[in-house]
C-alpha positions in Angstrom: -154.4 -133.2 60.9 -152.1 -130.8 58.9 -153.1 -132.5 55.6 -157.0 -132.3 56.4 -156.4 -128.2 56.9 -154.4 -128.0 53.9 -157.3 -129.5 51.7 -159.6 -127.7 53.3 -158.1 -124.4 52.8 -157.6 -125.6 49.1 -161.4 -126.5 48.5 -162.1 -123.3 50.1 -159.8 -121.3 47.7 -161.7 -123.2 44.6 -165.0 -122.1 45.9 -164.2 -118.5 46.6 -162.9 -118.3 42.9 -166.1 -119.4 41.6 -167.7 -116.7 43.2 -167.6 -114.1 40.0 -169.9 -116.7 38.6 -173.4 -117.6 40.3 -173.1 -121.3 41.7 -176.7 -123.4 42.0 -178.4 -122.2 45.2 -178.7 -124.9 47.4 -182.2 -123.9 48.2 -183.2 -124.3 44.6 -184.7 -128.2 44.7 -183.9 -128.6 41.4 -180.2 -128.6 42.6 -181.3 -130.5 45.8 -179.1 -133.1 47.2 -180.2 -136.3 46.3 -181.9 -139.1 48.8 -179.4 -141.4 50.7 -179.8 -144.5 48.8 -181.3 -147.7 49.7 -178.0 -149.6 48.6 -175.0 -149.1 46.9 -174.2 -150.7 43.6 -170.8 -151.3 44.4 -171.1 -155.0 43.6 -173.7 -154.2 40.6 -176.8 -152.2 40.1 -180.3 -153.3 40.7 -183.2 -152.8 38.2 -186.5 -151.5 38.6 -189.7 -151.0 36.4 -189.8 -147.3 35.3 -193.1 -146.6 37.1 -191.8 -147.5 40.5 -189.1 -144.9 40.2 -191.8 -142.0 39.1 -190.7 -142.7 35.5 -193.2 -142.6 32.9 -192.3 -145.6 31.1 -194.2 -145.0 27.8 -193.1 -141.5 27.4 -189.4 -142.6 27.7 -190.1 -145.6 25.4 -191.5 -142.9 22.5 -188.5 -140.7 22.9 -185.9 -143.1 22.6 -188.2 -144.6 19.5 -188.1 -141.1 17.9 -184.3 -141.0 18.6 -183.8 -144.0 16.7 -185.9 -143.1 13.7 -183.9 -139.7 13.4 -181.0 -142.3 13.2 -179.1 -141.2 15.8 -176.5 -143.3 16.1 -176.5 -144.8 20.0 -174.4 -147.6 21.1 -175.8 -147.8 24.6 -178.3 -145.7 26.7 -178.7 -146.4 30.8 -180.9 -144.3 32.7 -180.6 -144.7 36.5 -183.3 -143.0 38.9 -183.3 -143.5 42.7 -180.5 -145.8 42.0 -182.0 -148.4 40.1 -181.7 -148.9 36.4 -185.0 -148.3 34.6 -184.0 -148.4 31.2 -181.2 -149.7 29.5 -180.6 -150.6 25.8 -177.5 -151.6 23.4 -177.3 -151.6 19.7 -175.6 -152.7 16.7 -172.5 -154.8 18.3 -172.6 -153.7 21.8 -173.8 -154.9 25.1 -174.1 -154.5 29.0 -170.4 -155.5 29.1 -168.7 -153.8 26.4 -166.0 -151.5 27.6 -166.0 -148.3 25.6 -163.9 -145.2 24.6 -164.9 -142.6 27.1 -163.0 -140.1 25.2 -163.0 -136.5 27.1 -165.2 -138.1 29.9 -161.9 -139.4 31.2 -161.6 -135.5 32.5 -164.0 -135.6 34.7 -162.3 -139.0 36.2 -158.8 -137.2 36.5 -160.5 -134.1 38.2 -162.1 -136.8 41.0 -158.4 -137.7 41.2 -157.6 -134.6 41.8 -159.8 -134.0 44.5 -159.1 -137.2 46.1 -155.2 -136.0 45.7 -156.3 -132.8 47.8 -157.6 -134.8 50.6 -154.8 -137.0 51.0 -152.3 -134.2 51.4 -150.6 -134.9 47.9 -151.6 -131.6 46.6 -152.1 -128.9 48.9 -152.5 -125.4 47.2 -154.6 -125.2 43.8 -152.8 -121.7 43.2 -149.4 -123.7 42.8 -147.2 -122.6 40.1 -147.7 -125.8 37.5 -144.0 -125.5 36.3 -143.4 -126.1 39.8 -144.1 -129.5 39.5 -141.6 -130.5 37.0 -138.5 -129.1 38.3 -136.8 -131.5 36.3 -137.9 -130.6 32.9 -136.8 -127.6 30.7 -139.5 -125.8 28.2 -139.6 -123.4 25.7 -141.1 -120.5 25.5 -141.1 -119.8 29.1 -142.1 -116.3 30.1 -143.8 -114.8 33.4 -147.6 -115.9 31.8 -146.4 -119.3 31.6 -144.8 -119.2 35.0 -148.1 -118.0 36.2 -150.4 -120.7 35.5 -151.9 -122.4 38.6 -153.2 -125.7 39.4 -156.6 -124.2 39.1 -156.2 -122.8 35.9 -155.7 -126.5 34.4 -158.8 -127.5 35.9 -160.8 -124.9 34.5 -159.5 -124.7 31.0 -158.2 -121.2 31.6 -154.5 -122.0 31.3 -154.0 -119.2 28.3 -151.7 -121.8 26.3 -152.0 -121.8 22.6 -153.6 -125.4 22.2 -156.5 -125.5 19.5 -158.1 -128.5 19.8 -158.4 -130.7 17.0 -157.0 -133.3 15.1 -153.8 -131.3 13.8 -152.6 -131.1 17.7 -153.7 -134.8 18.1 -151.3 -135.6 15.8 -148.7 -133.8 16.7 -148.9 -134.9 20.4 -149.0 -138.5 19.0 -145.8 -137.9 17.6 -144.2 -136.6 21.0 -142.2 -138.7 23.5 -143.5 -136.4 26.4 -146.8 -135.4 26.3 -146.8 -133.2 29.2 -143.3 -131.7 27.9 -145.5 -131.1 25.1 -148.2 -129.0 26.3 -146.1 -126.7 28.4 -143.8 -126.1 25.6 -146.7 -124.4 23.8 -146.4 -120.4 23.7 -149.0 -118.9 25.6 -152.2 -117.1 24.0 -153.7 -115.3 27.0 -153.1 -114.7 30.8 -153.9 -117.6 32.7 -157.4 -118.0 34.9 -158.7 -115.2 32.6 -160.7 -116.7 29.8 -162.1 -120.1 29.1 -161.0 -122.0 26.3 -161.2 -125.6 25.9 -157.7 -127.3 26.1 -157.2 -131.2 26.5 -153.5 -130.4 27.1 -154.5 -129.2 30.4 -156.1 -132.4 31.4 -152.5 -134.2 30.3 -150.8 -132.1 32.4 -153.0 -132.7 35.5 -152.6 -136.4 35.3 -148.8 -135.9 34.8 -149.1 -133.9 38.4 -151.3 -136.5 40.0 -148.5 -139.4 39.1 -145.7 -136.9 40.0 -147.1 -135.8 43.7 -148.3 -139.3 44.3 -145.5 -141.2 43.2 -148.0 -143.9 41.6 -149.1 -144.7 38.2 -152.5 -142.4 37.8 -154.3 -145.9 37.0 -152.7 -146.9 40.1 -153.7 -144.5 42.2 -157.5 -144.6 40.9 -157.5 -148.5 41.5 -156.9 -148.0 45.0 -158.8 -144.5 45.9 -161.6 -144.2 43.0 -162.2 -147.6 41.1 -161.6 -150.1 43.9 -164.3 -148.2 46.4 -166.7 -147.9 43.6 -166.1 -152.0 42.6 -165.1 -150.7 38.8 -162.8 -153.4 37.9 -160.4 -154.0 35.1 -160.3 -150.7 33.9 -158.3 -150.1 30.8 -156.2 -146.8 30.4 -154.0 -145.5 27.2 -150.7 -144.2 28.2 -148.3 -141.9 26.5 -145.2 -142.8 25.2 -143.5 -142.2 28.3 -146.1 -144.2 30.5 -148.0 -141.5 31.8 -151.7 -142.3 31.5 -153.5 -139.6 29.1 -155.4 -137.1 31.0 -157.8 -136.3 28.7 -158.7 -139.4 26.7 -158.0 -143.0 26.9 -160.1 -144.5 29.9 -162.5 -147.3 28.7 -164.9 -148.5 30.7 -168.8 -150.2 29.9 -172.0 -148.0 30.6 -172.9 -149.4 34.0 -169.2 -148.7 35.4 -169.4 -145.2 33.8 -172.2 -144.5 35.5 -170.7 -144.7 39.1 -168.5 -141.9 38.5 -172.3 -140.1 38.2 -173.9 -141.5 41.1 -170.8 -140.9 43.2 -171.1 -137.1 42.3 -174.9 -137.2 42.6 -174.0 -138.0 46.3 -171.7 -135.5 47.1 -168.4 -137.5 47.0 -169.8 -140.1 49.2 -170.0 -144.0 48.8 -170.8 -146.8 51.3 -170.3 -144.3 54.1 -166.9 -143.2 52.7 -166.1 -139.7 51.5 -164.3 -141.1 48.4 -164.2 -137.5 47.1 -164.5 -134.3 49.5 -167.8 -132.8 49.0 -166.6 -129.4 48.9 -164.6 -130.5 45.5 -167.7 -132.1 44.0 -169.4 -128.7 45.1 -166.9 -126.3 43.1 -166.4 -128.9 40.4 -169.7 -129.0 39.2 -170.5 -125.1 39.9 -170.1 -122.6 36.8 -166.6 -120.9 36.5 -166.8 -119.7 32.7 -169.2 -119.4 29.9 -168.7 -122.0 27.5 -171.0 -121.9 24.5 -174.9 -122.5 24.1 -176.7 -123.1 27.4 -173.2 -124.8 28.5 -171.0 -123.3 31.5 -167.6 -125.0 32.7 -166.4 -126.0 36.1 -163.5 -128.0 36.7 -163.4 -130.6 34.1 -167.0 -130.8 34.5 -169.8 -129.3 32.0 -172.9 -127.5 33.5 -176.0 -126.7 32.1 -177.8 -124.7 34.5 -181.1 -124.7 32.1 -182.2 -128.1 33.0 -180.1 -128.0 35.8 -177.4 -130.6 35.4 -173.7 -131.0 35.1 -172.2 -133.8 33.1 -169.0 -135.7 31.9 -168.8 -135.1 27.9 -166.8 -136.8 25.8 -166.8 -136.9 21.8 -168.8 -138.9 19.6 -171.7 -138.9 22.4 -170.0 -140.5 25.2 -171.8 -139.0 28.2 -172.7 -139.3 31.9 -175.5 -136.7 33.0 -176.5 -135.8 36.6 -179.7 -134.2 37.3 -179.2 -133.6 41.1 -183.0 -132.5 41.0 -184.3 -135.7 39.4 -181.9 -138.0 41.7 -181.1 -139.2 38.0 -178.0 -140.3 36.1 -178.2 -141.1 32.4 -175.5 -142.7 30.5 -174.9 -142.4 26.4 -172.2 -143.9 24.9 -172.3 -143.6 20.6 -171.0 -142.6 17.5 -173.0 -139.5 17.4 -171.1 -136.5 15.3 -172.1 -132.9 15.1 -175.3 -133.3 13.1 -176.6 -135.6 15.9 -176.0 -133.4 19.1 -179.1 -131.6 18.4 -181.1 -134.8 18.6 -179.0 -136.2 21.6 -179.7 -133.2 23.7 -183.7 -133.5 22.8 -183.6 -137.2 23.6 -182.1 -136.3 27.1 -184.4 -133.3 27.7 -187.2 -135.7 26.8 -185.7 -138.4 29.2 -185.5 -136.1 32.2 -189.1 -134.7 31.5 -190.4 -138.3 31.6 -189.4 -138.4 35.6 -192.9 -137.5 36.5 -191.8 -136.9 40.0 -188.9 -135.0 41.9 -186.0 -136.2 43.9 
């Protein structure tokens, strides 16, 4: 009972902290909760013709063919409406069983694991100082600002650490033996909690904390509490040289397994009558915390586009898990999309949403 009270306090803290940026209004049908599923896809997804699920199949096919004519380098496309696969296509060497690099989609899985860690009492306070989770390590360039970094700041990409996202820092960290220490040894650029700065190092430290407090390998913790309940089998997750699962990238799953995380969040963290991730955590994680450029805002390791409205796990080169609550819709892309393809990818997604001829 004590752990439950502590978790509810932590979730309330996160939701309260979100209040400086408008959250999706519950009365808005575009953010309506998806209806209770007719079945759960733990042991596999069912398929349906698009029209049976309120999707204009001809419009959908036209949108996909237009994207391919623009040479959008898709590896896979999966569209799930009302819990049924209504469109699934794979290209080149890829097929339904191909495990794909998720890149930064991994971050959203780690966010879910953090919510589970709160539910189980391994974590109890979003305001907990991050350095306090590593009492046996000495960190360089330690000052008052670094000591003030909270767990919440890692989740919302607002730690203030001087990480500059890109190949240069990736090369540096791959030469390091202890990746969490590498990140926390960085100097500070800003006060924690004050501004959004995309920083994969935050997610690396977050995964290290989950392993530290649970006493379990992060992938094993996920097998027991997330992958297992959802029926996600045989995940592959890269480790750093110290053995830590990399929280910022490194997870590989086939598209149908990727979609299960989106479907879990579409149903407020519930799966087969069990609350796998607390509903309050799902709500807070997918609520805007910071503006992040263009139409995007950022929550807790999830991206939000209020203009559609939707939220998404986004990974490099077009690995996307997109959730549109008001359409009871989950869309998964895998691919090799570079910056020049992002516009075409976004247009395709908007046309997929538009092909849903009825609401949730």
